[in-house]
C-alpha positions in Angstrom: 0.5 -8.7 -2.1 3.3 -7.8 0.3 5.2 -10.3 2.4 3.6 -8.8 5.6 0.1 -9.1 4.1 0.7 -12.8 3.1 2.0 -13.6 6.6 -1.0 -11.9 8.4 -3.4 -13.6 6.0 -1.9 -17.0 6.7 -2.2 -16.4 10.4 -5.8 -15.4 10.1 -6.6 -18.5 8.1 -4.8 -20.7 10.6 -6.7 -19.1 13.5 -10.1 -19.5 11.8 -9.4 -23.1 11.0 -8.5 -23.7 14.6 -11.7 -22.1 15.8 -14.3 -24.0 13.8 -13.0 -27.5 13.0 -14.7 -30.4 14.6 -14.0 -34.1 14.4 -16.4 -36.2 12.4 -19.0 -37.5 14.8 -17.0 -36.1 17.7 -17.9 -33.7 20.4 -17.7 -30.1 19.3 -14.5 -28.3 19.9 -14.2 -24.7 21.2 -15.1 -22.0 18.7 -11.8 -20.2 19.4 -8.9 -21.0 21.5 -10.5 -21.5 24.9 -9.6 -19.1 27.8 -8.3 -20.4 31.1 -7.8 -18.2 34.2 -7.3 -19.2 37.8 -7.8 -16.7 40.5 -7.6 -18.1 44.1 -10.3 -20.8 44.4 -12.0 -19.9 41.2 -11.5 -20.9 37.6 -12.8 -18.9 34.6 -13.0 -21.3 31.6 -14.2 -20.2 28.2 -15.9 -23.3 27.1 -19.0 -25.0 25.6 -20.8 -24.6 22.3 -21.7 -21.8 21.9 -19.0 -20.6 24.2 -19.6 -18.8 27.4 -17.7 -18.1 30.6 -17.9 -20.9 33.2 -17.1 -19.8 36.7 -15.9 -22.9 38.4 -14.8 -24.1 41.9 -11.0 -24.7 41.4 -11.1 -27.7 43.7 -14.2 -29.6 42.6 -14.9 -28.2 39.1 -18.5 -27.4 40.1 -20.1 -24.6 38.1 -20.7 -21.7 40.4 -22.1 -19.4 37.7 -21.8 -18.5 34.0 -21.5 -15.3 32.1 -22.9 -14.2 28.8 -23.5 -10.6 27.6 -27.1 -9.4 28.1 -29.3 -8.5 25.2 -27.8 -10.8 22.6 -31.2 -12.1 21.4 -31.4 -15.5 19.7 -27.7 -16.6 19.4 -28.5 -20.1 18.2 -25.9 -21.1 15.5 -23.8 -18.0 16.3 -20.1 -18.2 16.7 -18.7 -16.5 19.8 -15.2 -15.2 20.2 -13.8 -14.4 23.6 -10.6 -13.2 25.2 -9.5 -14.9 28.3 -10.8 -13.5 31.6 -8.8 -11.0 33.7 -9.7 -10.4 37.4 -9.0 -7.1 39.2 -10.6 -4.5 41.4 -13.4 -6.9 42.4 -14.5 -7.4 38.8 -13.8 -9.9 36.0 -13.1 -8.6 32.5 -13.4 -10.3 29.2 -13.7 -9.3 25.5 -16.6 -10.7 23.6 -17.5 -10.7 19.8 -20.3 -12.3 17.9 -20.8 -11.8 14.2 -23.7 -9.5 13.3 -24.1 -8.4 16.9 -24.0 -4.8 18.1 -23.0 -5.9 21.6 -19.3 -6.5 21.0 -16.6 -5.2 23.3 -15.2 -5.4 26.8 -17.4 -6.7 29.5 -17.1 -6.3 33.3 -19.0 -8.8 35.4 -19.2 -10.0 39.0 -16.4 -12.6 39.4 -18.6 -14.8 41.7 -22.1 -14.5 40.3 -21.5 -13.7 36.6 -23.8 -10.7 36.9 -23.0 -8.2 34.2 -21.8 -4.8 35.5 -20.9 -2.7 32.5 -19.6 -2.8 28.9 -17.4 -0.8 26.5 -18.6 -1.3 23.0 -15.9 -2.0 20.4 -17.0 -3.4 17.1 -14.0 -5.7 16.6 -12.5 -8.8 18.2 -10.6 -8.6 21.5 -8.4 -11.7 21.2 -5.8 -11.2 24.0 -6.6 -11.1 27.7 -7.1 -7.6 29.0 -4.5 -6.3 31.4 -5.6 -4.7 34.7 -3.3 -2.3 36.6 -4.2 0.3 39.2 -7.8 0.9 38.3 -7.3 0.7 34.5 -8.0 -2.0 32.0 -5.8 -2.1 28.9 -6.7 -4.2 25.9 -5.9 -4.5 22.3 -8.2 -5.3 19.4 -8.3 -6.4 15.8 -9.3 -2.8 14.9 -5.6 -1.9 15.4 -6.3 0.0 18.6 -5.1 -0.3 22.1 -7.7 0.9 24.7 -7.4 2.1 28.3 -10.6 2.0 30.3 -10.9 3.7 33.7 -12.8 1.2 35.9 -14.3 3.8 38.2 -15.8 6.0 35.5 -16.3 3.1 33.1 -15.0 5.2 30.2 -12.1 5.2 27.8 -9.3 7.4 29.3 -8.5 10.7 27.7 -5.9 10.3 25.0 -6.8 6.8 24.2 -7.1 4.6 22.1 -3.7 4.4 20.5 -3.8 3.2 16.9 -1.1 0.8 15.6 -0.7 -0.2 12.0 -2.4 -3.6 12.2 -4.4 -5.8 14.6 -3.3 -6.4 18.2 -3.2 -10.0 19.1 -1.1 -9.7 22.3 -2.0 -8.6 25.8 -0.5 -5.2 26.7 2.3 -5.4 29.3 2.1 -2.5 31.8 5.1 -1.7 34.0 6.5 1.5 35.6 4.0 3.8 33.9 4.5 2.4 30.5 2.5 0.1 28.2 4.4 -2.2 25.9 2.3 -3.6 23.0 3.4 -6.1 20.4 1.5 -5.8 17.1 0.8 -7.7 14.0 2.2 -4.7 12.1 5.8 -5.8 12.9 6.4 -3.2 15.6 6.7 -3.3 19.4 5.3 0.0 20.9 6.0 1.7 24.2 3.2 4.0 25.3 2.6 6.4 28.2 0.2 4.5 30.5 -1.6 7.7 31.4 -1.9 9.6 28.1 -1.6 6.9 25.5 1.2 8.8 23.7 3.8 6.9 21.9 7.2 7.0 23.6 9.0 4.8 21.1 8.6 2.0 18.7 11.1 -0.5 17.5 12.6 -0.8 14.1 10.5 -3.1 11.9 10.7 -6.7 13.2 8.0 -9.2 12.3 4.4 -10.0 13.2 4.1 -10.6 17.0 1.1 -12.3 18.6 2.0 -12.6 22.3 2.9 -10.4 25.2 6.6 -9.6 25.7 8.5 -10.6 28.8 10.3 -7.8 30.8 13.4 -8.8 32.8 16.0 -6.4 34.1 15.2 -3.7 31.7 15.1 -6.0 28.6 11.9 -7.0 26.7 12.0 -10.4 25.1 9.3 -11.0 22.5 8.6 -13.9 20.2 7.8 -13.3 16.5 6.5 -15.0 13.4 9.9 -14.8 11.8 11.0 -17.5 14.2 13.1 -15.1 16.3 13.0 -13.9 19.8 13.9 -10.2 19.8 15.6 -8.6 22.8 14.8 -4.9 23.2 15.9 -2.3 25.6 12.8 -1.1 27.5 14.1 2.4 28.0 14.8 3.2 24.4 13.3 0.5 22.1 16.7 -0.3 20.7 17.6 -3.9 19.9 20.1 -5.5 22.3 23.4 -5.8 20.5 24.7 -9.4 20.2 21.4 -11.1 21.0 20.4 -13.5 18.2 18.1 -16.5 18.2 16.2 -18.2 15.4 13.9 -21.2 15.7 12.8 -23.4 12.8 9.3 -22.0 12.8 7.2 -19.1 14.3 7.5 -18.3 18.0 3.9 -17.9 19.0 4.4 -17.7 22.8 5.8 -15.5 25.6 9.2 -16.5 26.7 9.8 -17.7 30.3 12.7 -16.8 32.6 13.5 -19.6 35.0 16.9 -20.4 36.7 18.6 -17.6 34.8 17.6 -19.3 31.5 15.2 -18.0 28.9 12.8 -20.7 27.8 11.2 -20.4 24.4 8.7 -22.6 22.5 8.1 -22.7 18.8 5.7 -24.0 16.2 8.6 -26.3 15.2 7.6 -28.4 18.3 10.8 -27.6 20.3 11.5 -26.1 23.7 14.7 -24.0 23.7 16.7 -22.7 26.7 18.6 -19.6 25.8 21.4 -17.6 27.4 19.6 -14.3 28.1 22.4 -12.0 27.1 23.2 -13.6 23.7 20.3 -15.8 22.7 22.6 -18.8 22.3 20.9 -22.1 22.8 22.1 -23.8 26.0 23.1 -27.5 25.9 21.5 -30.0 26.1 18.5 -28.1 24.6 16.5 -28.0 22.4 13.9 -30.6 23.5 11.8 -31.9 20.7 8.2 -32.6 21.8 7.7 -34.9 18.8 10.1 -37.5 20.3 7.3 -39.2 22.2 5.8 -40.7 19.0 8.5 -39.9 16.5 6.2 -37.4 14.9 6.0 -33.6 14.4 4.2 -31.6 17.1 3.5 -27.9 17.4 3.7 -25.6 20.5 1.7 -22.4 20.7 1.2 -22.1 24.4 3.6 -20.3 26.7 6.0 -22.5 28.7 5.4 -22.4 32.5 7.5 -23.6 35.5 6.2 -26.1 38.1 8.0 -28.2 40.6 11.4 -27.6 38.9 10.1 -28.6 35.5 9.2 -26.6 32.4 5.7 -27.5 31.4 4.7 -27.3 27.7 1.3 -28.0 26.0 1.2 -29.2 22.4 -1.1 -29.4 19.4 -1.4 -33.2 19.9 -2.9 -32.6 23.3 0.2 -33.5 25.3 1.3 -31.8 28.5 5.0 -32.5 29.0 7.3 -31.8 32.0 10.8 -31.2 30.8 14.1 -30.8 32.8 17.5 -30.5 31.3 16.0 -31.3 27.9 14.7 -34.6 29.2 11.1 -35.6 29.5 10.2 -36.2 33.1 6.7 -37.3 32.3 3.9 -36.6 29.8 0.1 -36.6 30.0 -1.6 -37.7 26.8 -5.4 -37.1 26.5 -5.8 -39.7 23.7 -8.5 -37.8 21.8 -8.2 -35.9 18.4 -9.9 -32.8 19.7 -7.5 -32.4 22.6 -5.0 -29.8 21.3 -3.6 -27.6 24.0 -3.3 -24.1 22.6 -4.0 -22.2 25.8 -1.1 -21.8 28.3 -1.4 -24.1 31.3 -1.9 -22.3 34.6 0.1 -23.3 37.7 -1.6 -22.6 41.0 -0.5 -24.2 44.3 0.2 -27.8 43.8 -1.8 -28.1 40.5 -1.3 -27.5 36.8 -4.6 -26.6 35.2 -5.0 -27.4 31.5 -7.9 -26.6 29.1 -8.2 -28.4 25.7 -9.8 -27.3 22.5 -12.8 -29.5 23.4 -13.4 -27.2 26.4 -12.5 -29.7 29.0 -10.4 -28.6 32.0 -8.0 -31.1 33.6 -5.6 -30.9 36.6 -2.2 -32.4 37.0 -0.5 -33.0 40.3 2.7 -30.9 40.6 4.0 -33.0 43.5 3.9 -36.1 41.3 6.2 -34.8 38.6 9.3 -36.0 40.4 7.9 -39.5 40.4 7.8 -39.5 36.6 4.1 -39.6 36.5 1.9 -36.8 35.1 -1.2 -37.7 37.1 -4.2 -36.0 35.4 -7.8 -35.7 36.4 -10.8 -34.4 34.5 -12.1 -31.4 36.5 -14.8 -30.0 34.2 -16.5 -30.9 30.9 -19.0 -28.5 29.4 -22.6 -29.8 28.9 -22.1 -30.3 25.1 -19.2 -32.7 25.8 -20.8 -34.8 28.5 
C-alpha cells in the first residue's frame, strides 16, 4: 500500500468514526459533520437523526420548514450524508447521499419552504458545500469528479465534469473565470470555469480537504502533511520562500485578517503567519488545550469577529483569541459537543453547530468583556 493510500484510508476511517459514534445512553450525534449556513434571517442546519435540512429563523431558532429529498421510501435506520447548504439565484443547494438509494446527488429546493425544485443524480457523496457563481453551481464528489451545473437549464454544463485522481472533499473556489479545486490526490487544480478544461495543476503536494484561500494572486491551502502551501494563482507554481509546518494535519481553510494569515491544525493550535514567508508571528501559536491542560483538535476554519479570531474545537469549545491570548471561551460541557463545522459570523452573533445537532449563538459584542455569552437557539427533536 502506498503512503498516499494509507493516508486517504486513515482519513476515511476518521471521518466514518466521527459520523456514527454516539455516547452511551446519550442523545444521538449527527451522522456526519453537521452543516451550518446563515443567509440573512435564515439558518440552514443539517441536524437530527436521521439528518435533514432544518430551515430556521435566525433570531428565534423557530423551524420554518425542513427539506428531505422526495421519493426515498422507508428511510428508517438509514444513514444520511449531506453537504452544507449553499444559497444563490433564489434557490438553496445541498448534496445528499443515502446508502442503497438511487436518489443521491445535488438537490435544489426553495430556501423558504423547503419544496424540492430539481435534482442532479450523482451516485457518490458530495461532502463539501456547493459553490454558486453567476448561475452555475460547482461541486466536488467522492467519485473524483468536479461538476458544473447550469441552474437555468438544470443540466451539467458541456465539458464537465472534470475528473481528478481521487475524491474531492473541498468546495471549489471560483474567481475570475477559474475554478480552483483541492483534491485528496495531492494536487490543486485550476480549471476553466466555462469549459472545465485543466489550465494547470500543482506539483504533487499532499492530500487536501478544504477550499483554498485566494489573496492578492496567491492561493493558500492547508494539507494533511501539516503544511500550508502558497501557490501562484496564475501559474500553479509554489511561492518561493514560503514555508510553514504544523505539528499535525491542517484540515481547515486559512483566514487572512489584519495582514496576518491565521491557520488551525489538528495539533490544537492557532498559528498566525507572515503571508510572504509562512513564518510564525510572535506571540503565536496559541494552544487551545491550555484551558484544561489537555490536548485538543481543531478542524473548523478560523473566523474573525469583534477583533478576535474565533476557533471551534473537538472538545466542544469556542474560543476567542487575540494576540495569542484567550479572551474568553464557551464550553458546552457535554461529550457529544465537538465543533467540527466552522462557526458562522453574521451581524453581532456567532452561530455554532455541534455534533449533537444543536445550534448555539454567541454575542460578538460581549467578547470584549471577557465573556463568551452563549444561548441555545435550536435543538433537533431527537435531542429535546
